[in-house]
N, C-alpha and C positions, 0 to 999 in steps of 0.2 A: 358585309351590310347585306341585310336580307333583299332578295330579288322581288318582294312583294311587301306592302304594309299591312298594318291592321287599325282597326278602330281604337283610339286612346282616351276618347273622351269619357271621363269618369261619370257624366250623367247617363250615359249608356249603360255603363256596366252596374249603376245604381238600379237600374230597371231591368237589365237581363238577367242578373244573377237570380233574384228571386222569381223571375219567369221562366227561368231554366228548371229551377227547382220544383217550382209548380207543374210543370210540364212533365217532370219525373214522376211525381206523385200521383198525377193524373193518369199517366201510362200504366201504373201498376195497381193503383188502389182505387180510384174513382173513375174506371172507364175513361171517357175523354171529357168529362163535365168540367172541370176547372182547366183544363189544358187548353181550350179554346181562349182563354184570356191570354195566353202567353204572347201571341203577335201583337196584340192591341196594345199591351203592356210595352213591349220593345218599341213599337210605333210612336211612342212619346219621345224617342231619341232619332229614331231613323225613319225610313219609308217602309211601308207595309211590304212590298215585293223585297227590300233589303232584308227586312225582319225574316220574313219566310224564307230566304236563301241561306241566310246565317243558322238558321235553326235545322237545316236540312242533315248535316252530319250528326248534329246532336241527337235528331229524332231515329236515325239509324242506329246509333249504339243503344238509345233506350228501348227501341224495339226489340234489339237482339237479347237484351238482358230481360225484357219483359216476357218474351216467348219462353226464353230459357226457365225462369221463375215458374210459368203456369203451362209447360208443355204437354202436361197430362190432363189439363182441365178444360180445354177448349170444346165447345159443341160442334163436331166435324160436319154435321149435317147442315146445320145453320150456316157455317161457314162457305160452304158449297154455293149456297144461295147468295150470300152477302158480296163476295168476292168479285164476280163477275159486273154486279151492279156498281159496285164501287169504282171498278174499272173504267166503265163507261163513262162514270162522272169524271174521273181525271181526262179522259179524252176529250170531252167538252170543253173542260176547264183549259187544256191546251189551246183549243180553237179559238177559245173566248178570251183568252187571257188579256191581249192587247187592246180588246173593245170596251171590257167591263172595268170601272175603276174599282180598287178594292174596297174603297168607303161603301159603294153601292152594295157590292156582295156583303159586307159586314152588315149593313142595315138590313138586308132580306133576312140573313141568318137569324139576326137579333130579335126580328118581329115573330118569326116562325117559332123561334125558340119560347119567347114569351108567351104566344097562343097556345103553343102545347101545355106550358105550364098552368095556364089559366083554365083550360080544358080538364086538366088531371085534378085541380082543385076544387073547381066549381062542380065538375061532374065525375067524382070519383068512379072508378069502375068497380062492378060487382064482383065477388070472389068466383062467381060463374059466367062471367062475361067472357066472349070470345075474344082471343087475340087479333091484333090487326090482319088484314087479308095481306095476301103474298103481293098483290099489286101495290098496294099502300107501302109495304116494307121495301119492294123494290124501287119505288118512287124515292122514298126518304134517302135510301141507301145510294142511289145516284147523286142526289143532292148532296149527300155527304162526301161523296169522291169529290164532286165538283167544288164545294166550298173547302175541302181540304187542300186540293191543289192551290186555290186562289190564297189563302191565307191561313192554314192548317186550322181551321175552323170546322172540322168535320164531325166532331164529337155529337153536339146537339141533336143534328137529324138522324143519325144512326140510333143514338140513344133513345129518341122518340119513339121509334121501331122495337128497340131490344127492351124497354122498361115494361112494357105490358106483358110480355112474355114470362116474365116473373123467373128469371133464371137466379141462381145462387150467385152471391156476390163474386166467388171465385170464378165460377163459369163466365159470367158475365165480363169480367175483367180480362179473363184468358181468351174469350172469343174476340173482344174489342181489340186486344193486344196485336193478335194473329191478323185480324182483317185490316190495321193500320198498317202494320209490317208491309203486307202486300201493296198496299196503296202508296204507302210513302216511296216504297222501292220503285214503283212505276213512275214516279215525278222525275227520278233523276236525269234521265235523258231528256224530257221536255224542258227542265229547270236549264240545262245546259244550253240546249237549241234556242231558248229565250234569252240567254246571255246572262243568267242571274248568278251563276257559280264562278264569280271572278275570284281572283286571289286573294283580294282583300276580304271578301265574305267569308272563304275558307279558312284564313288564317284567324279571323275573330273565332271563328267556329272551335278551331282547336284551343284557343283560351278556354272557352266555355265548357270544353269537353269533359273535364273532370268533374263537373257538377252532375253530370248525368247519372252515374252510379248511384251518387247519394240519393238524389230524388226518386229513383227507382227502389232503392232498398227502404227508403221510408214507406213507400207506397206498398209495398209486397207486404209488409209487417201490419199495415193498416189492413188491407185487404182480407188478411189470413184470421184476423182478430175480430175484426168488427161484426155486430149481429147484421143480419138482413134488413131489420126495420131502419137503423141508423145509417146503414149503407146507402140506402135509396132516399133517406132525408138529406144526407151530405150530396148525393149526385144532385138532387132538386135544387139545393142552395147553389153548387156550382153552375147548373145551367141557367139559375135565377140572374146570378152575377154576370155570367156570360152574355146572357141576352140583354141585360141592362147596357152591359159596356158596349157591346157591337151595335145595339140599336143607336145608342148616343153618337159613337163614332161615324155611324153612316148616315144619319139625317140632322145632328146637331153640332158636330165638332167643326 
């Protein structure tokens, strides 16, 4: 008899399997636009903190596969700026985790995501427009680290900074992959300290783990074949769906 149990509810796996595949695709194909939907989808069957904890080992494997696939394509200088800001966000998330409800964080992230998209559609940037300032980028990246810690929903804030920089699809995806590898790695000790990494969650993660390579493989093939125009269109669609879902979870669910 096993010394630990795992989740056996078929409803959980009905939402968790597509959530993990979607997360894998987002990890390697579309930055993190669609990936922020994974926790809200799984939250249909379990609590948000439990969903976040279950995804931790899955995220680690996906991150390793992602950085292996794009190990020569990331923007080193940009990463040197993003990583410290993201780690500040995870520290804030650790300190405030027990004070803020996941639904409140989801709602805030959703609203900011929709506002960013509205700004991009209503006031599209000119070809010669200057990229966002370092201050704005730093604040968005801190928010990304914070929301990633709370609900693995760090994609939209950092994407809002990176999209106007007009990176190639592969450089965008590679930089995001390395950024979230470091951010997600930094969450393990705080998650254990907060009591989220129990045997039940870890055992359930092992059941879902084989889906990680499949999702990443699909995403890598997409990222290396899609045109920049369609890449960013799909990224916007992913952010739109994420923003709507997170806003609904935060204020109406």
